[in-house]
C-alpha positions as CSV (number, residue, x, y, z in Angstrom):
1,M,-76.8,-26.0,58.1
2,P,-73.6,-28.2,57.5
3,P,-72.0,-27.9,53.8
4,T,-71.9,-31.0,51.7
5,D,-68.0,-31.4,51.2
6,P,-67.3,-31.3,47.6
7,D,-64.9,-33.5,45.9
8,W,-62.3,-30.4,45.7
9,L,-62.6,-29.8,49.3
10,S,-62.1,-33.8,50.3
11,N,-59.2,-34.3,47.6
12,G,-57.3,-31.0,48.7
13,A,-57.9,-30.5,52.6
14,A,-54.8,-32.3,52.9
15,H,-52.6,-30.3,50.9
16,V,-54.1,-26.6,52.1
17,W,-52.4,-25.2,55.0
18,R,-55.2,-22.4,56.2
19,P,-54.8,-19.1,58.1
20,Y,-54.7,-18.0,61.5
21,C,-55.7,-21.9,62.7
22,Q,-54.6,-24.3,64.2
23,M,-54.6,-27.1,61.0
24,K,-55.0,-30.4,63.9
25,T,-57.6,-29.1,65.6
26,A,-59.8,-26.2,63.3
27,R,-63.1,-27.0,62.0
28,P,-63.6,-27.7,58.5
29,P,-64.1,-24.5,56.1
30,L,-67.0,-23.6,54.7
31,P,-66.8,-24.7,51.3
32,V,-68.0,-21.3,49.2
33,V,-69.0,-21.9,45.2
34,H,-70.8,-18.8,44.2
35,T,-70.8,-15.0,45.6
36,H,-73.2,-12.2,44.8
37,G,-73.8,-9.0,46.2
38,S,-73.9,-9.7,50.1
39,R,-73.9,-13.3,50.1
40,L,-71.7,-16.2,49.7
41,V,-73.1,-19.2,48.4
42,L,-71.9,-22.7,49.9
43,A,-72.0,-26.4,48.4
44,N,-75.3,-27.3,49.3
45,G,-76.7,-24.7,48.0
46,S,-77.5,-22.5,51.7
47,E,-76.4,-18.8,51.2
48,L,-74.8,-16.6,54.3
49,V,-74.6,-13.0,54.8
50,D,-70.9,-12.0,54.2
51,G,-70.3,-9.4,57.9
52,L,-67.4,-8.8,56.8
53,A,-66.9,-8.2,53.3
54,S,-64.0,-10.9,53.2
55,W,-61.4,-8.8,55.4
56,W,-63.3,-5.6,54.4
57,T,-62.2,-5.5,50.6
58,A,-65.6,-5.8,49.1
59,C,-66.6,-2.6,49.9
60,H,-69.7,-2.3,46.7
61,G,-70.6,-6.0,47.2
62,Y,-69.7,-9.3,45.0
63,N,-69.6,-9.5,41.4
64,H,-70.1,-5.6,40.9
65,P,-70.9,-5.7,37.0
66,H,-68.6,-2.6,36.6
67,I,-65.4,-3.6,38.0
68,A,-66.1,-7.2,36.4
69,A,-66.3,-5.9,33.3
70,A,-62.9,-3.9,33.7
71,V,-60.8,-7.0,34.9
72,R,-62.5,-8.6,31.8
73,D,-61.0,-5.9,29.4
74,Q,-57.5,-5.6,30.9
75,L,-57.7,-9.2,30.3
76,A,-58.2,-9.3,26.6
77,R,-55.4,-6.9,26.2
78,M,-52.6,-7.5,28.8
79,P,-53.2,-9.7,31.9
80,H,-49.4,-8.9,33.2
81,V,-45.8,-7.1,32.2
82,M,-43.2,-6.2,34.8
83,F,-43.0,-2.9,35.7
84,G,-39.6,-2.6,36.0
85,G,-38.7,-0.1,32.7
86,L,-42.2,-0.8,31.5
87,A,-45.2,1.4,32.0
88,H,-49.0,0.3,31.5
89,E,-52.1,3.3,31.3
90,P,-53.9,1.5,34.6
91,A,-51.6,1.9,36.7
92,Y,-50.2,5.2,35.4
93,R,-53.8,6.3,35.7
94,L,-54.2,4.8,39.2
95,A,-51.7,6.2,40.2
96,R,-52.6,9.8,39.3
97,R,-56.2,9.5,40.9
98,L,-55.1,8.4,44.1
99,A,-52.9,11.7,43.9
100,T,-55.8,13.8,43.1
101,L,-58.0,12.1,45.7
102,L,-55.7,12.1,48.8
103,P,-55.0,14.9,50.3
104,G,-52.3,17.1,50.1
105,D,-49.2,16.5,48.7
106,L,-49.4,12.6,48.7
107,D,-48.5,12.1,45.2
108,H,-45.9,9.2,44.4
109,A,-47.7,5.8,44.5
110,F,-45.3,2.8,44.6
111,F,-47.2,-0.2,43.7
112,A,-47.0,-4.0,45.3
113,E,-49.8,-6.7,45.9
114,S,-50.3,-6.7,50.0
115,G,-51.4,-4.8,52.5
116,S,-47.8,-6.4,54.8
117,V,-45.6,-5.4,51.8
118,A,-46.9,-2.1,51.4
119,V,-46.4,-1.1,55.2
120,E,-42.7,-2.4,54.6
121,I,-42.1,-0.9,51.8
122,A,-43.2,2.6,53.7
123,M,-41.0,1.7,56.5
124,K,-38.3,1.2,54.0
125,M,-38.6,4.7,52.7
126,A,-38.4,6.1,55.8
127,L,-35.3,4.2,56.8
128,Q,-34.0,5.9,53.6
129,F,-35.1,9.4,53.4
130,H,-33.0,9.9,56.7
131,L,-29.7,8.1,54.7
132,N,-30.2,9.9,51.8
133,Q,-29.8,13.1,53.9
134,G,-27.1,11.8,55.9
135,R,-29.1,10.9,59.0
136,R,-28.2,7.6,59.9
137,G,-29.2,7.0,63.2
138,R,-32.4,6.9,62.7
139,T,-33.2,3.0,62.2
140,R,-36.1,2.6,64.7
141,F,-40.0,3.1,64.5
142,L,-42.6,4.3,67.1
143,A,-46.1,2.4,66.7
144,F,-48.9,2.2,69.2
145,R,-50.2,-0.5,71.6
146,G,-53.1,-2.2,70.1
147,G,-52.0,-1.6,66.5
148,Y,-51.8,-4.0,63.7
149,H,-49.8,-3.4,60.5
150,G,-49.4,-7.2,59.0
151,D,-47.6,-10.6,59.4
152,T,-44.9,-10.5,57.7
153,L,-40.9,-10.5,59.8
154,A,-40.5,-6.4,59.5
155,T,-44.4,-5.3,60.3
156,M,-44.8,-7.7,63.2
157,T,-42.6,-5.7,64.9
158,V,-44.7,-3.0,64.7
159,C,-47.6,-4.3,65.9
160,D,-48.6,-4.9,69.5
161,P,-45.8,-7.2,70.8
162,E,-48.2,-8.1,73.8
163,E,-50.8,-9.5,70.4
164,G,-50.6,-13.1,71.4
165,M,-50.7,-14.1,67.3
166,H,-47.1,-12.5,67.3
167,A,-45.6,-13.4,70.4
168,L,-44.0,-15.8,69.9
169,F,-41.5,-14.4,67.1
170,S,-40.4,-11.7,69.7
171,G,-36.5,-10.8,69.7
172,V,-36.6,-12.9,65.9
173,M,-36.6,-8.9,64.6
174,P,-34.8,-5.9,66.3
175,A,-37.5,-4.4,68.7
176,Q,-39.5,-1.1,67.8
177,M,-40.6,1.4,70.5
178,I,-44.4,0.8,71.3
179,A,-46.2,3.3,73.1
180,D,-49.8,4.4,74.2
181,L,-51.5,6.3,71.7
182,P,-51.6,10.1,72.9
183,R,-55.6,10.1,73.6
184,D,-55.5,13.7,76.1
185,A,-52.8,15.8,76.6
186,A,-51.1,13.9,79.3
187,G,-50.6,11.5,76.4
188,E,-49.2,14.0,74.2
189,A,-46.5,15.2,76.6
190,A,-45.9,11.1,77.7
191,L,-45.1,10.9,74.0
192,D,-42.9,14.5,73.6
193,A,-40.9,13.0,76.3
194,L,-40.1,9.9,74.8
195,L,-39.5,11.7,71.3
196,V,-36.9,14.3,73.5
197,R,-35.1,11.0,74.6
198,E,-35.4,8.6,71.4
199,G,-36.3,11.0,68.6
200,E,-32.3,10.9,67.0
201,R,-33.0,7.2,66.9
202,I,-36.6,7.5,65.1
203,A,-37.4,7.3,61.7
204,A,-41.3,7.2,61.4
205,I,-44.3,7.3,63.5
206,L,-46.4,4.3,62.2
207,V,-50.0,4.9,63.0
208,E,-54.0,3.1,62.1
209,P,-56.1,6.7,61.8
210,R,-59.2,6.8,63.9
211,I,-59.4,2.6,64.7
212,Q,-57.1,0.5,65.4
213,G,-57.9,-2.9,63.4
214,A,-56.9,-6.1,64.0
215,G,-55.8,-5.1,67.2
216,G,-58.8,-5.3,68.6
217,M,-60.9,-2.8,66.8
218,R,-59.9,0.4,69.4
219,I,-61.3,3.8,68.0
220,H,-59.8,7.1,68.3
221,D,-60.6,10.6,68.4
222,P,-59.1,12.8,65.0
223,E,-57.5,14.9,67.7
224,V,-55.2,12.1,68.6
225,L,-53.9,12.3,64.6
226,R,-53.1,15.9,64.8
227,R,-51.3,15.4,68.0
228,L,-49.0,12.7,65.9
229,R,-48.5,15.5,63.2
230,R,-47.3,18.1,65.6
231,L,-45.3,15.8,67.2
232,A,-43.8,14.2,64.2
233,D,-43.1,17.7,62.5
234,K,-41.2,18.8,66.0
235,H,-39.3,16.1,66.6
236,G,-38.5,15.5,62.7
237,V,-39.5,12.0,62.0
238,L,-42.2,11.4,59.6
239,L,-45.4,10.2,60.1
240,I,-46.8,7.1,58.3
241,F,-50.9,6.6,57.8
242,D,-52.0,2.8,57.7
243,E,-54.9,3.2,56.1
244,I,-55.0,-0.8,54.5
245,F,-58.1,-1.0,57.0
246,T,-59.4,2.2,57.0
247,G,-59.1,3.3,53.3
248,F,-61.9,4.2,50.7
249,G,-64.9,4.3,52.7
250,R,-64.7,2.6,55.5
251,T,-65.1,4.8,58.2
252,G,-66.8,7.5,56.9
253,T,-64.6,9.6,55.0
254,L,-62.9,8.6,51.7
255,F,-59.6,8.4,53.6
256,A,-60.0,8.3,57.9
257,M,-57.0,11.2,58.1
258,E,-59.6,13.3,56.8
259,S,-62.2,13.8,59.9
260,A,-58.5,14.5,61.2
261,G,-57.6,17.7,58.5
262,I,-53.8,16.4,57.9
263,Q,-52.1,14.5,55.9
264,P,-48.9,12.2,57.0
265,D,-45.7,11.9,54.8
266,I,-46.6,8.2,54.0
267,V,-50.1,6.2,53.4
268,T,-50.4,2.9,52.6
269,L,-53.4,1.5,51.2
270,S,-54.7,-1.8,50.2
271,K,-58.0,-4.5,50.7
272,A,-60.6,-2.1,49.4
273,L,-58.3,-0.8,46.8
274,T,-59.7,-3.0,43.8
275,G,-63.1,-3.6,45.6
276,G,-62.1,-6.9,46.9
277,T,-61.5,-8.5,43.4
278,L,-57.4,-8.9,42.9
279,P,-54.6,-8.1,45.6
280,L,-52.8,-4.3,45.2
281,S,-51.6,-2.1,47.8
282,A,-49.8,0.8,47.3
283,A,-47.5,2.9,49.7
284,V,-48.1,7.1,49.0
285,A,-45.6,9.4,49.6
286,S,-45.5,13.1,49.9
287,R,-43.5,15.2,47.7
288,R,-41.1,16.1,50.3
289,V,-40.3,12.0,50.9
290,F,-40.2,12.1,47.0
291,E,-37.3,14.5,46.5
292,A,-35.3,13.0,48.9
293,F,-34.9,10.1,46.5
294,W,-34.2,12.5,43.1
295,S,-30.8,12.2,42.9
296,D,-27.9,11.9,40.4
297,D,-26.6,9.2,42.6
298,P,-28.3,5.7,41.6
299,E,-27.4,4.7,45.2
300,A,-30.1,7.1,46.5
301,A,-33.0,4.9,44.3
302,L,-35.6,3.0,45.9
303,M,-34.0,-0.6,45.0
304,H,-37.5,-2.0,45.9
305,G,-39.9,-3.8,42.9
306,P,-42.3,-6.7,43.7
307,T,-42.7,-9.1,40.5
308,Y,-46.4,-8.2,40.0
309,M,-46.4,-4.8,41.0
310,A,-48.7,-2.7,39.7
311,N,-50.2,-5.1,37.8
312,P,-53.0,-4.3,35.2
313,L,-55.5,-6.5,36.0
314,A,-55.5,-5.1,39.2
315,C,-55.4,-1.8,38.5
316,A,-57.8,-2.0,36.3
317,A,-60.6,-3.1,39.0
318,A,-58.7,-0.2,41.1
319,N,-59.6,2.7,38.7
320,A,-63.1,0.6,38.4
321,S,-63.7,0.7,42.0
322,L,-62.7,4.3,41.9
323,D,-65.4,5.2,39.4
324,L,-68.2,3.6,41.6
325,F,-66.7,5.9,44.2
326,E,-66.6,9.0,42.6
327,A,-70.1,8.5,41.7
328,G,-70.7,9.3,45.2
329,T,-73.9,7.0,46.4
330,W,-71.2,5.4,48.8
331,Q,-71.3,8.2,51.5
332,A,-75.3,7.8,52.0
333,D,-74.5,3.7,52.1
334,V,-71.9,4.1,54.6
335,A,-74.3,6.3,56.9
336,R,-77.1,3.6,55.7
337,V,-75.2,0.7,57.1
338,S,-73.8,2.7,60.3
339,A,-77.4,3.3,61.6
340,A,-78.9,-0.4,61.6
341,L,-75.4,-1.2,62.7
342,A,-75.9,1.1,65.7
343,D,-79.9,0.0,65.8
344,G,-79.3,-3.5,65.8
345,L,-75.9,-3.7,67.8
346,E,-77.1,-1.4,70.8
347,P,-79.0,-4.5,72.7
348,C,-75.9,-6.7,72.9
349,R,-74.8,-4.5,75.7
350,A,-77.2,-5.9,77.5
351,A,-75.5,-9.4,77.1
352,P,-73.1,-11.3,79.4
353,G,-69.5,-10.4,79.3
354,V,-70.0,-7.7,77.0
355,V,-67.7,-4.5,78.3
356,D,-68.3,-2.1,74.9
357,V,-70.4,-1.7,71.9
358,R,-69.2,1.1,69.5
359,I,-69.6,1.7,65.9
360,L,-67.3,4.0,63.5
361,G,-68.4,4.5,59.7
362,A,-69.2,1.1,58.3
363,I,-67.7,-0.8,61.4
364,G,-69.7,-2.2,64.4
365,V,-67.9,-4.1,67.2
366,V,-68.7,-5.6,70.0
367,E,-66.2,-6.3,72.4
368,L,-66.3,-9.1,75.3
369,D,-64.6,-9.2,78.4
370,A,-62.6,-12.3,77.6
371,P,-61.3,-13.8,73.9
372,V,-64.4,-16.2,72.4
373,A,-63.9,-19.6,71.2
374,V,-63.9,-19.1,67.1
375,G,-64.6,-22.1,65.7
376,A,-67.6,-22.2,67.8
377,L,-69.2,-19.2,67.6
378,C,-68.7,-18.9,63.6
379,D,-70.7,-22.0,63.3
380,R,-74.0,-20.7,65.6
381,F,-73.4,-17.4,63.5
382,A,-73.8,-19.3,60.1
383,A,-77.0,-21.2,61.9
384,E,-78.4,-17.7,61.8
385,G,-77.6,-17.0,58.3
386,A,-74.8,-14.9,58.6
387,W,-70.7,-15.2,58.1
388,I,-69.0,-13.5,61.0
389,R,-65.7,-14.1,62.3
390,P,-64.6,-13.1,65.7
391,M,-60.8,-11.6,66.6
392,G,-59.7,-12.2,70.3
393,K,-61.9,-10.5,72.3
394,V,-64.6,-8.5,69.6
395,V,-67.2,-9.5,67.3
396,Y,-67.3,-7.1,64.7
397,L,-69.1,-6.4,61.2
398,T,-67.5,-4.6,58.4
399,P,-70.2,-5.3,55.3
400,A,-69.9,-4.1,52.3
401,F,-71.6,-0.8,52.0
402,T,-73.9,-1.8,49.1
403,T,-75.7,-4.7,52.0
404,P,-79.4,-4.2,51.9
405,D,-81.1,-3.9,55.0
406,A,-82.8,-6.7,55.4
407,D,-79.5,-8.4,55.2
408,L,-78.0,-5.9,57.9
409,A,-81.0,-7.3,59.5
410,I,-79.4,-10.8,59.5
411,L,-76.1,-9.7,60.3
412,T,-77.3,-7.6,63.7
413,R,-79.9,-10.6,64.7
414,A,-77.2,-12.9,64.3
415,L,-75.4,-10.9,66.9
416,R,-78.3,-10.6,69.2
417,V,-79.3,-14.0,69.0
418,V,-75.8,-15.4,69.6
419,L,-74.6,-13.3,72.2
420,L,-77.9,-13.1,73.8
421,D,-79.1,-16.2,73.6
422,V,-82.5,-15.6,72.5
423,S,-84.1,-16.9,69.9
């Protein structure tokens, strides 16, 4: 159903630069005026089931009363104070809780506002970790084909260089080393050989654990992570896990790394950290990394500090979201969502152009043999009552864990109807 354009949309359209689209040819956006549960309410009163949980953030569903109450209470007391030289309870409590929940000795949280910035902070930590110990040659990073770590300049260099979104900026920043994930023993040997040649130049290995998100939703076995841990230890490089997409239950464990039974030296978190309410991210370092900065020398400090770092409102939301995770029902919900995605998407294997259907936790992916027309498919999915936005060659679902069975059925039926072209 075409949306009814409210005044704010028509009056502001000429002044808003939208993400990930060619503004001249892109279809108008759908105006959302309200959210509830797993649904988006449009200006014309129609509702769409959100199949993406707003880019994987709203894991508990929209407008969760516990998170909303925590934000209102914090707003009444203190919306924000600078974090330089000042402290506040929501951030300090959140840091301690994250340290308790994360595996091993990932004990030191550095807060920021966005996932891309958290990755840049992790990269900066890794570089200075070596510099503080007199190793000045380790200035590069090893990342992987199919990977995605953000859209800021430094993070673009550790994304897949053949991924079209960032190819335009090739050469703007120093190139990093991009390799194939070590999916088997031969891949581990090849990566080992690369590290023998180049290890003295590499500060850290950077990877998305278990599934490469925006680069194509490519799943890998937990043994891949164990191989990377072995190689990082062997060659004296740090290991960074980018859990911005995978963290907080999306893959079936609270953190994707848990399935491999290992920990990185630094992990980045964002997206579902606040339950989809406010921007917040963190780069959480192990004790070994933190201790490389612990010094009487002021130049050994990490000189970084985003203006809205550790925003109290966002930290209050994150603490409330962690309350919901600690209640424990999310695991049953993820298992229920996973089963519904597997059952509902399996028939898509018969659709023309479909090359794979894969499921991991509350992630369902249908991969096609060629990139899709995003705008046209979004319109067709919306006509079936679903908000689904493909990327590249994949059409995927990452719904809220609390999405009711009836709404999950709407999402999977929309994919079957559109991809199989059936009624």
